All heavy atoms as an XYZ file, in Angstrom:
727
protein
N       0.864     -1.132     -0.007
C      -0.036      0.018      0.032
C       0.914      1.223      0.027
O       1.812      1.293      0.772
C      -0.888      0.021      1.234
C      -1.718      1.219      1.389
S      -2.743      1.266      2.862
C      -2.562     -0.214      3.773
N       0.666      2.160     -0.880
C       1.451      3.344     -0.903
C       0.630      4.512     -0.318
O      -0.644      4.538     -0.338
C       1.914      3.763     -2.357
C       0.857      4.091     -3.249
C       1.369      4.532     -4.575
C       0.362      5.143     -5.441
N       0.833      5.663     -6.616
N       1.357      5.519      0.184
C       0.670      6.678      0.831
C       0.631      7.779     -0.202
O       1.472      8.012     -0.984
C       1.421      7.105      2.103
C       1.331      6.033      3.145
C       2.430      5.187      3.366
C       0.235      5.895      3.935
C       2.351      4.163      4.336
C       0.092      4.893      4.909
C       1.217      4.012      5.087
O       1.108      3.080      6.027
N      -0.481      8.509     -0.062
C      -0.735      9.634     -0.973
C      -0.909     10.869     -0.101
O      -1.590     10.920      0.858
C      -1.987      9.452     -1.802
C      -1.863      8.170     -2.637
C      -2.267     10.653     -2.724
C      -3.124      7.804     -3.358
N      -0.302     11.979     -0.483
C      -0.396     13.258      0.214
C      -1.862     13.756      0.038
O      -2.278     13.932     -1.150
C       0.592     14.288     -0.266
C       0.590     15.551      0.600
O      -0.427     15.926      1.205
N       1.714     16.180      0.613
N      -2.552     14.036      1.096
C      -3.943     14.430      0.947
C      -4.116     15.715      0.236
O      -5.161     15.889     -0.528
C      -4.556     14.624      2.380
N      -3.090     16.598      0.223
C      -3.182     17.875     -0.560
C      -3.308     17.717     -2.009
O      -3.806     18.538     -2.709
C      -2.017     18.788     -0.168
C      -1.936     19.319      1.180
C      -0.827     20.263      1.377
C      -0.804     20.866      2.784
N       0.333     21.782      2.950
N      -2.810     16.506     -2.437
C      -2.812     16.335     -3.914
C      -4.199     15.790     -4.433
O      -4.473     15.908     -5.644
C      -1.753     15.308     -4.318
O      -2.038     14.034     -3.709
C      -0.387     15.777     -4.035
N      -5.027     15.293     -3.553
C      -6.317     14.760     -4.013
C      -7.577     15.211     -3.308
O      -8.587     15.029     -3.887
C      -6.299     13.159     -3.945
C      -6.088     12.711     -2.517
C      -5.248     12.643     -4.866
C      -6.298     11.182     -2.347
N      -7.427     15.856     -2.139
C      -8.621     16.339     -1.342
C      -8.784     17.748     -1.397
O      -7.755     18.546     -1.461
C      -8.463     15.844      0.077
C      -8.411     14.295      0.360
C      -8.172     14.060      1.821
C      -9.662     13.557     -0.254
N      -9.980     18.288     -1.426
C     -10.285     19.745     -1.349
C      -9.752     20.271     -0.006
O      -9.784     19.587      1.075
C     -11.709     19.848     -1.467
C     -12.319     18.476     -1.458
C     -11.239     17.473     -1.481
N      -9.373     21.591     -0.010
C      -8.909     22.219      1.204
C      -9.814     22.138      2.341
O      -9.452     21.973      3.493
C      -8.508     23.611      0.874
C      -7.283     23.811     -0.008
O      -6.444     22.871     -0.055
O      -7.172     24.860     -0.701
N     -11.165     22.294      2.052
C     -12.189     22.264      3.158
C     -12.174     20.923      3.859
O     -12.188     20.846      5.091
C     -13.626     22.548      2.611
C     -13.705     23.805      1.775
C     -13.374     23.517      0.325
O     -13.815     22.576     -0.300
O     -12.576     24.318     -0.214
N     -11.988     19.837      3.112
C     -12.032     18.502      3.729
C     -10.683     18.301      4.531
O     -10.737     17.747      5.633
C     -12.119     17.473      2.566
C     -12.195     15.987      3.119
C     -13.282     15.748      4.147
C     -12.437     15.107      1.903
N      -9.608     18.831      4.037
C      -8.316     18.623      4.777
C      -8.443     19.396      6.051
O      -8.058     18.849      7.171
C      -7.178     19.208      3.874
C      -6.924     18.216      2.702
C      -5.894     19.264      4.807
C      -5.885     18.711      1.711
N      -8.951     20.574      6.096
C      -9.132     21.338      7.309
C     -10.046     20.597      8.289
O      -9.770     20.527      9.494
C      -9.634     22.737      7.090
C      -8.561     23.688      6.564
C      -9.023     25.141      6.530
N     -10.162     25.447      5.608
C      -9.876     25.741      4.296
N      -8.621     25.678      3.832
N     -10.927     25.973      3.531
N     -11.153     19.968      7.809
C     -11.983     19.243      8.666
C     -11.254     18.004      9.127
O     -11.395     17.704     10.429
C     -13.183     18.739      7.841
C     -14.216     17.917      8.590
C     -15.045     18.713      9.664
O     -15.143     19.974      9.464
O     -15.498     18.100     10.626
N     -10.456     17.291      8.454
C      -9.791     16.122      8.959
C      -8.677     16.557      9.996
O      -8.362     15.855     10.951
C      -9.023     15.437      7.744
C      -9.961     14.629      6.862
C      -9.194     14.214      5.535
C     -10.602     13.400      7.504
N      -8.081     17.720      9.769
C      -7.077     18.199     10.676
C      -7.621     18.404     12.113
O      -6.860     18.483     13.089
C      -6.401     19.434     10.135
C      -5.426     19.188      9.005
C      -4.934     20.416      8.275
O      -5.629     21.464      8.240
N      -3.761     20.314      7.748
N      -8.908     18.565     12.207
C      -9.533     18.743     13.559
C      -9.399     17.371     14.330
O      -9.432     17.338     15.533
C     -10.951     19.131     13.375
C     -11.094     20.557     12.958
C     -12.558     20.952     12.796
O     -13.383     20.372     13.448
N     -12.834     21.997     12.046
N      -9.253     16.264     13.596
C      -9.186     14.923     14.265
C      -7.832     14.324     14.241
O      -7.434     13.618     15.145
C     -10.157     13.947     13.532
C     -11.567     14.474     13.485
C     -12.031     15.223     12.449
C     -12.369     14.193     14.565
C     -13.370     15.677     12.453
C     -13.650     14.615     14.615
C     -14.190     15.389     13.563
O     -15.468     15.814     13.583
N      -7.029     14.662     13.167
C      -5.680     13.977     13.092
C      -4.795     14.972     12.228
O      -5.250     15.555     11.243
C      -5.774     12.607     12.399
C      -4.411     11.977     12.405
C      -6.325     12.744     11.026
C      -4.521     10.461     12.051
N      -3.554     15.072     12.710
C      -2.568     15.930     12.002
C      -1.202     15.322     11.984
O      -0.684     14.770     13.006
C      -2.514     17.287     12.681
C      -3.644     18.186     12.630
C      -3.433     19.535     13.253
O      -2.289     20.080     13.101
N      -4.431     20.109     13.848
N      -0.580     15.229     10.797
C       0.751     14.795     10.679
C       0.934     13.288     10.903
O       2.035     12.766     11.184
N      -0.079     12.523     10.838
C      -0.073     11.048     11.059
C      -0.696     10.362      9.863
O      -1.347     11.016      8.980
C      -0.767     10.727     12.294
C      -0.161     11.325     13.610
C      -0.868     10.856     14.797
O      -1.177      9.689     14.861
O      -1.062     11.706     15.739
N      -0.502      9.093      9.789
C      -1.098      8.315      8.709
C      -2.492      7.993      9.049
O      -2.844      7.674     10.187
C      -0.290      6.951      8.474
C       1.126      7.192      8.000
C       2.212      6.825      8.795
C       1.336      7.786      6.695
C       3.514      7.060      8.337
C       2.633      8.014      6.307
C       3.675      7.624      7.103
O       5.006      7.836      6.617
N      -3.376      7.940      7.976
C      -4.741      7.674      8.147
C      -5.081      6.641      7.117
O      -4.904      6.887      5.909
C      -5.604      8.978      7.985
C      -7.035      8.772      8.069
C      -7.571      8.313      9.403
C      -7.762     10.093      7.687
N      -5.676      5.551      7.536
C      -6.130      4.454      6.579
C      -7.542      4.673      6.261
O      -8.393      4.773      7.290
C      -5.842      3.069      7.140
C      -6.427      2.014      6.289
C      -5.811      1.647      5.124
C      -7.574      1.387      6.728
C      -6.345      0.620      4.388
C      -8.093      0.358      5.900
C      -7.538     -0.008      4.752
O      -8.009     -0.995      3.957
N      -7.945      4.789      5.081
C      -9.327      4.871      4.670
C      -9.755      3.599      3.892
O      -9.270      3.379      2.791
C      -9.583      6.101      3.756
C      -9.172      7.430      4.486
C     -11.043      6.215      3.301
C      -9.141      8.673      3.715
N     -10.516      2.717      4.510
C     -10.820      1.418      3.905
C     -11.658      1.617      2.637
O     -12.414      2.544      2.512
C     -11.594      0.689      5.000
C     -12.119      1.818      5.911
C     -11.150      2.908      5.816
N     -11.530      0.625      1.733
C     -12.319      0.606      0.515
C     -13.740      0.273      0.858
O     -14.028     -0.404      1.874
C     -11.682     -0.428     -0.440
N     -14.629      0.656      0.023
C     -16.042      0.253      0.130
C     -16.080     -1.212     -0.019
O     -15.281     -1.876     -0.750
C     -16.879      0.849     -0.906
C     -16.909      2.390     -0.872
C     -17.689      2.951     -2.075
C     -17.684      2.868      0.390
N     -17.016     -1.893      0.629
C     -17.146     -3.396      0.611
C     -17.172     -3.920     -0.791
O     -16.609     -4.918     -1.137
C     -18.283     -3.844      1.419
S     -18.027     -3.707      3.214
N     -17.965     -3.169     -1.600
C     -18.177     -3.736     -2.971
C     -16.950     -3.538     -3.909
O     -16.842     -4.072     -4.996
C     -19.419     -3.118     -3.670
C     -19.351     -1.601     -3.749
C     -19.975     -0.847     -2.581
O     -20.237     -1.489     -1.545
O     -20.149      0.346     -2.699
N     -16.038     -2.782     -3.399
C     -14.760     -2.512     -4.221
C     -13.560     -3.304     -3.672
O     -12.530     -3.358     -4.272
C     -14.407     -0.994     -4.217
C     -15.410     -0.182     -4.992
C     -14.977      1.237     -4.959
O     -14.224      1.675     -4.121
N     -15.591      1.972     -5.800
N     -13.760     -4.068     -2.540
C     -12.695     -4.845     -2.033
C     -12.455     -6.092     -2.877
O     -13.376     -6.695     -3.397
C     -12.979     -5.320     -0.598
C     -12.900     -4.204      0.351
C     -13.000     -4.708      1.777
N     -12.965     -3.616      2.705
C     -13.383     -3.653      3.899
N     -13.936     -4.750      4.429
N     -13.227     -2.557      4.700
N     -11.134     -6.472     -2.944
C     -10.843     -7.642     -3.699
C     -10.634     -8.755     -2.727
O     -10.161     -8.533     -1.633
C      -9.545     -7.439     -4.566
C      -9.768     -6.356     -5.703
C      -8.510     -6.290     -6.483
C      -8.639     -5.172     -7.437
N      -8.775     -5.468     -8.757
N     -10.895     -9.960     -3.116
C     -10.677    -11.090     -2.281
C      -9.174    -11.410     -2.232
O      -8.422    -11.016     -3.116
C     -11.506    -12.265     -2.771
C     -12.947    -12.126     -2.629
C     -13.664    -13.473     -2.969
O     -13.148    -14.326     -3.551
N     -14.953    -13.494     -2.652
N      -8.855    -12.242     -1.305
C      -7.446    -12.606     -1.127
C      -6.912    -13.211     -2.455
O      -7.589    -14.060     -3.040
C      -7.326    -13.666     -0.028
C      -5.920    -14.252      0.140
C      -4.880    -13.694      0.829
C      -5.389    -15.347     -0.496
N      -3.847    -14.358      0.735
C      -4.076    -15.464     -0.162
C      -5.899    -16.267     -1.398
C      -3.199    -16.517     -0.600
C      -5.068    -17.270     -1.783
C      -3.783    -17.380     -1.461
N      -5.774    -12.804     -2.890
C      -5.093    -13.337     -4.047
C      -5.636    -12.858     -5.380
O      -4.995    -13.227     -6.429
N      -6.648    -12.007     -5.402
C      -7.140    -11.548     -6.716
C      -6.219    -10.514     -7.393
O      -6.043    -10.536     -8.531
C      -8.516    -10.841     -6.527
C      -9.678    -11.874     -6.493
C     -11.005    -11.141     -6.333
O     -11.052    -10.077     -5.827
O     -11.959    -11.731     -6.887
N      -5.680     -9.666     -6.571
C      -4.812     -8.537     -7.127
C      -3.563     -9.162     -7.757
O      -3.095     -8.722     -8.767
C      -4.525     -7.665     -6.031
C      -3.838     -6.383     -6.460
C      -3.719     -5.351     -5.332
C      -3.071     -4.097     -5.785
N      -2.908     -3.078     -4.734
N      -2.939    -10.201     -7.051
C      -1.686    -10.716     -7.510
C      -1.830    -11.892     -8.478
O      -0.899    -12.246     -9.160
C      -0.865    -11.283     -6.321
O      -1.563    -12.290     -5.661
C      -0.573    -10.112     -5.370
N      -3.019    -12.436     -8.506
C      -3.276    -13.595     -9.435
C      -2.924    -14.919     -8.736
O      -3.042    -16.019     -9.387
N      -2.507    -14.852     -7.443
C      -2.109    -16.128     -6.793
C      -3.275    -17.021     -6.600
O      -3.149    -18.274     -6.660
C      -1.428    -15.724     -5.475
C      -0.731    -16.931     -4.824
C       0.284    -17.518     -5.516
C      -1.136    -17.427     -3.639
C       0.935    -18.727     -4.972
C      -0.471    -18.528     -3.033
C       0.548    -19.133     -3.771
O       1.135    -20.196     -3.134
N      -4.486    -16.508     -6.298
C      -5.641    -17.319     -6.145
C      -5.882    -18.178     -7.499
O      -6.225    -19.351     -7.377
C      -6.840    -16.490     -5.885
C      -8.207    -17.199     -5.781
C      -9.321    -16.328     -5.526
N      -9.235    -15.817     -4.158
C     -10.075    -16.157     -3.179
N     -11.116    -16.909     -3.501
N      -9.946    -15.718     -1.948
N      -5.757    -17.554     -8.591
C      -5.922    -18.252     -9.892
C      -4.923    -19.325    -10.051
O      -5.178    -20.482    -10.504
C      -5.864    -17.237    -11.044
C      -6.202    -17.788    -12.351
C      -6.188    -16.684    -13.445
C      -6.423    -17.272    -14.802
N      -6.416    -16.235    -15.808
N      -3.657    -19.022     -9.634
C      -2.546    -20.027     -9.709
C      -2.790    -21.218     -8.900
O      -2.671    -22.364     -9.327
C      -1.265    -19.414     -9.158
C      -0.253    -19.032    -10.251
C       1.008    -18.476     -9.611
O       1.781    -19.174     -8.967
O       1.239    -17.230     -9.680
N      -3.353    -21.040     -7.653
C      -3.606    -22.094     -6.753
C      -4.820    -22.944     -7.297
O      -4.812    -24.150     -7.226
C      -3.937    -21.590     -5.335
C      -2.800    -21.126     -4.522
C      -3.245    -20.623     -3.120
C      -1.684    -22.234     -4.329
N      -5.772    -22.242     -7.792
C      -6.920    -23.008     -8.371
C      -6.456    -23.905     -9.547
O      -6.990    -25.062     -9.648
C      -8.033    -22.005     -8.825
C      -8.748    -21.471     -7.686
O      -8.806    -22.048     -6.575
N      -9.386    -20.310     -7.871
N      -5.565    -23.411    -10.348
C      -5.083    -24.119    -11.508
C      -4.268    -25.327    -10.994
O      -4.377    -26.447    -11.455
C      -4.150    -23.280    -12.428
C      -3.748    -23.963    -13.657
C      -2.911    -23.093    -14.498
O      -2.860    -21.857    -14.329
N      -2.251    -23.614    -15.488
N      -3.410    -25.090    -10.015
C      -2.575    -26.204     -9.379
C      -3.471    -27.250     -8.800
O      -3.316    -28.496     -9.048
C      -1.600    -25.668     -8.323
C      -0.806    -26.759     -7.715
C      -0.372    -26.444     -6.292
N      -1.525    -26.377     -5.350
C      -1.380    -25.929     -4.140
N      -0.267    -25.494     -3.606
N      -2.451    -25.904     -3.385
N      -4.458    -26.853     -7.990
C      -5.410    -27.788     -7.414
C      -6.222    -28.621     -8.461
O      -6.398    -29.796     -8.295
C      -6.405    -27.047     -6.452
C      -5.650    -26.508     -5.257
O      -4.528    -26.757     -5.069
N      -6.362    -25.654     -4.560
N      -6.513    -27.961     -9.538
C      -7.289    -28.706    -10.619
C      -6.362    -29.697    -11.216
O      -6.746    -30.857    -11.466
C      -7.690    -27.652    -11.724
O      -8.291    -28.323    -12.707
N      -5.022    -29.380    -11.404
C      -4.118    -30.406    -11.924
C      -3.957    -31.562    -10.991
O      -3.836    -32.692    -11.491
C      -2.728    -29.706    -12.184
C      -2.736    -28.714    -13.354
C      -1.400    -27.911    -13.339
O      -0.510    -28.195    -12.645
O      -1.374    -26.974    -14.230
N      -3.945    -31.274     -9.725
C      -3.813    -32.352     -8.697
C      -5.014    -33.250     -8.784
O      -4.831    -34.497     -8.855
C      -3.686    -31.773     -7.303
C      -2.285    -31.038     -7.119
C      -3.876    -32.834     -6.196
C      -2.140    -30.327     -5.885
N      -6.229    -32.735     -8.900
C      -7.394    -33.568     -9.004
C      -7.383    -34.411    -10.258
O      -7.758    -35.589    -10.215
C      -8.654    -32.683     -9.009
C      -8.985    -32.161     -7.636
C     -10.401    -31.395     -7.653
N     -10.437    -30.433     -6.586
C     -10.100    -29.144     -6.763
N      -9.901    -28.663     -7.882
N     -10.129    -28.329     -5.701
N      -6.994    -33.806    -11.401
C      -6.872    -34.556    -12.639
C      -5.909    -35.688    -12.534
O      -6.211    -36.790    -12.941
C      -6.517    -33.606    -13.786
C      -7.690    -32.700    -14.135
C      -6.176    -34.315    -15.047
C      -7.336    -31.502    -15.006
N      -4.746    -35.405    -11.998
C      -3.777    -36.496    -11.840
C      -4.193    -37.546    -10.910
O      -3.954    -38.770    -11.152
C      -2.434    -35.881    -11.392
C      -1.711    -35.056    -12.463
C      -0.428    -34.484    -11.926
O       0.086    -34.859    -10.869
N       0.151    -33.590    -12.636
N      -4.935    -37.264     -9.878
C      -5.411    -38.221     -8.949
C      -6.487    -39.156     -9.657
O      -6.491    -40.351     -9.508
C      -6.038    -37.536     -7.714
C      -6.640    -38.520     -6.694
C      -5.817    -39.281     -5.946
C      -8.086    -38.701     -6.582
C      -6.330    -40.193     -5.025
C      -8.594    -39.581     -5.747
C      -7.699    -40.309     -4.943
O      -8.274    -41.248     -4.033
N      -7.313    -38.465    -10.432
C      -8.402    -39.266    -11.149
C      -7.759    -40.158    -12.209
O      -8.272    -41.203    -12.590
C      -9.386    -38.325    -11.796
C     -10.299    -37.596    -10.806
C     -11.147    -36.519    -11.397
O     -10.952    -36.149    -12.512
N     -12.002    -35.982    -10.540
N      -6.532    -39.774    -12.697
C      -5.856    -40.467    -13.725
C      -5.076    -41.643    -13.106
O      -4.401    -42.426    -13.775
C      -4.946    -39.599    -14.534
N      -5.054    -41.711    -11.745
C      -4.392    -42.858    -11.109
C      -3.182    -42.578    -10.229
O      -2.627    -43.412     -9.596
N      -2.769    -41.317    -10.191
C      -1.642    -40.940     -9.286
C      -2.043    -41.113     -7.890
O      -3.206    -40.813     -7.456
C      -1.156    -39.552     -9.460
O      -0.555    -39.398    -10.731
N      -1.187    -41.596     -7.001
C      -1.507    -41.830     -5.523
C      -1.279    -40.429     -4.813
O      -0.722    -39.520     -5.339
C      -0.587    -42.756     -4.961
O       0.740    -42.260     -4.821
N      -2.016    -40.339     -3.757
C      -1.879    -39.098     -2.886
C      -0.488    -38.908     -2.470
O      -0.001    -37.809     -2.410
C      -2.796    -39.147     -1.673
C      -4.312    -39.011     -2.049
S      -5.240    -38.965     -0.558
C      -6.849    -39.338     -1.179
N       0.233    -39.977     -2.122
C       1.659    -39.888     -1.671
C       2.513    -39.268     -2.757
O       3.364    -38.422     -2.485
C       2.185    -41.199     -1.266
C       1.519    -41.766      0.008
C       0.163    -42.414     -0.192
O      -0.279    -42.582     -1.380
O      -0.514    -42.681      0.791
N       2.332    -39.736     -3.956
C       3.177    -39.242     -5.115
C       2.814    -37.825     -5.356
O       3.762    -36.980     -5.617
C       2.872    -40.132     -6.399
C       3.486    -39.472     -7.610
C       3.452    -41.501     -6.190
N       1.585    -37.447     -5.296
C       1.143    -36.003     -5.534
C       1.741    -35.109     -4.430
O       2.177    -33.990     -4.742
C      -0.341    -35.933     -5.590
C      -1.033    -36.568     -6.855
C      -2.583    -36.645     -6.618
C      -0.693    -35.817     -8.096
N       1.738    -35.551     -3.176
C       2.257    -34.836     -2.068
C       3.746    -34.527     -2.343
O       4.248    -33.420     -2.140
C       2.072    -35.528     -0.802
N       4.448    -35.514     -2.806
C       5.933    -35.393     -3.021
C       6.163    -34.468     -4.256
O       6.973    -33.559     -4.222
C       6.583    -36.641     -3.286
C       6.724    -37.486     -1.982
S       7.547    -39.046     -2.165
C       9.210    -38.517     -2.608
N       5.367    -34.641     -5.294
C       5.471    -33.860     -6.503
C       5.240    -32.404     -6.304
O       5.898    -31.567     -6.885
C       4.515    -34.461     -7.597
C       4.570    -33.757     -8.906
C       3.623    -34.292     -9.908
O       3.032    -35.412     -9.692
N       3.422    -33.618    -10.996
N       4.221    -32.057     -5.495
C       3.875    -30.700     -5.263
C       4.391    -30.152     -4.000
O       4.065    -28.993     -3.576
C       2.344    -30.544     -5.349
C       1.770    -30.721     -6.753
C       1.332    -31.974     -7.240
C       1.701    -29.604     -7.641
C       0.899    -32.025     -8.492
C       1.268    -29.741     -8.916
C       0.834    -30.997     -9.374
O       0.388    -31.080    -10.592
N       5.189    -30.900     -3.257
C       5.785    -30.416     -1.955
C       4.695    -29.979     -1.019
O       4.798    -28.957     -0.376
C       6.771    -29.271     -2.211
S       8.144    -29.775     -3.290
N       3.631    -30.841     -0.860
C       2.547    -30.595      0.012
C       2.408    -31.804      0.981
O       2.851    -32.893      0.669
C       1.185    -30.375     -0.771
C       1.149    -29.174     -1.694
C      -0.097    -29.167     -2.499
C       1.132    -27.885     -0.800
N       1.749    -31.524      2.085
C       1.492    -32.647      3.022
C       0.378    -33.509      2.482
O      -0.399    -33.082      1.637
C       1.063    -32.092      4.415
O      -0.194    -31.445      4.326
N       0.282    -34.740      2.990
C      -0.785    -35.641      2.530
C      -2.159    -35.014      2.906
O      -3.071    -35.149      2.209
C      -0.578    -37.010      3.331
C      -0.189    -38.102      2.411
C       0.342    -39.320      3.211
C      -1.117    -38.523      1.397
N      -2.191    -34.414      4.086
C      -3.513    -33.704      4.510
C      -3.862    -32.684      3.544
O      -5.071    -32.579      3.225
C      -3.140    -33.074      5.932
O      -4.297    -32.395      6.393
N      -2.904    -31.833      3.005
C      -3.261    -30.865      2.038
C      -3.804    -31.465      0.709
O      -4.704    -30.936      0.187
C      -2.037    -30.017      1.774
O      -1.667    -29.262      2.870
N      -3.150    -32.497      0.353
C      -3.620    -33.262     -0.929
C      -4.991    -33.716     -0.729
O      -5.836    -33.598     -1.597
C      -2.654    -34.324     -1.280
C      -1.246    -33.817     -1.634
C      -3.169    -35.256     -2.485
C      -1.223    -32.916     -2.911
N      -5.226    -34.366      0.405
C      -6.597    -34.859      0.717
C      -7.642    -33.766      0.611
O      -8.722    -33.880     -0.003
C      -6.659    -35.567      2.035
C      -6.116    -36.912      2.122
C      -6.443    -37.585      3.416
N      -5.516    -38.630      3.636
C      -4.476    -38.600      4.432
N      -4.169    -37.519      5.176
N      -3.709    -39.718      4.552
N      -7.345    -32.589      1.257
C      -8.207    -31.481      1.233
C      -8.498    -31.014     -0.268
O      -9.656    -30.661     -0.584
C      -7.698    -30.317      2.037
C      -7.801    -30.564      3.514
C      -7.142    -29.390      4.263
C      -7.019    -29.685      5.754
N      -6.272    -28.640      6.494
N      -7.478    -30.968     -0.991
C      -7.627    -30.490     -2.364
C      -8.504    -31.424     -3.144
O      -9.440    -31.095     -3.919
C      -6.217    -30.322     -3.028
C      -5.484    -29.128     -2.396
C      -6.396    -30.185     -4.591
C      -4.081    -29.037     -2.788
N      -8.245    -32.745     -3.010
C      -9.006    -33.765     -3.792
C     -10.440    -33.873     -3.378
O     -11.329    -33.945     -4.160
C      -8.373    -35.148     -3.587
C      -6.945    -35.149     -4.390
C      -9.229    -36.254     -4.143
C      -6.093    -36.250     -4.148
N     -10.732    -33.811     -2.043
C     -12.110    -33.990     -1.592
C     -12.931    -32.715     -1.449
O     -14.119    -32.788     -1.386
C     -12.052    -34.749     -0.248
C     -11.477    -36.166     -0.325
C     -10.454    -36.551      0.482
C     -11.938    -37.086     -1.320
C      -9.841    -37.838      0.380
C     -11.397    -38.308     -1.345
C     -10.407    -38.715     -0.599
O      -9.852    -39.935     -0.678
N     -12.314    -31.564     -1.472
C     -13.028    -30.322     -1.446
C     -12.970    -29.609     -2.774
O     -12.192    -28.829     -3.047
C     -12.409    -29.387     -0.410
C     -12.526    -29.879      1.038
O     -13.515    -30.518      1.328
N     -11.536    -29.549      1.879
N     -13.971    -29.991     -3.596
C     -14.014    -29.431     -4.974
C     -14.699    -28.151     -4.805
O     -14.695    -27.254     -5.383
C     -14.760    -30.423     -5.900
C     -13.995    -31.758     -6.042
C     -14.761    -32.660     -6.851
C     -14.049    -33.966     -6.943
N     -14.587    -34.980     -7.813
């Protein structure tokens, strides 16, 4: 998250109003609920994990054992089970 100087984007009246509550400190303004991104959406990591999990399910259905998949993907047996059984 990068910080933006309020003077560059907010009107002077609003800055003066905010200064009654906080001055010279950082202020976090959360995004509206409908504009928030879910975990991993911004970086694409969620998509990557979904693709990997899909590959694991396909290989399991094709006959690969859970133990082999765990070693191949460097995951625990428990993680492989969760991926296979939680579609």
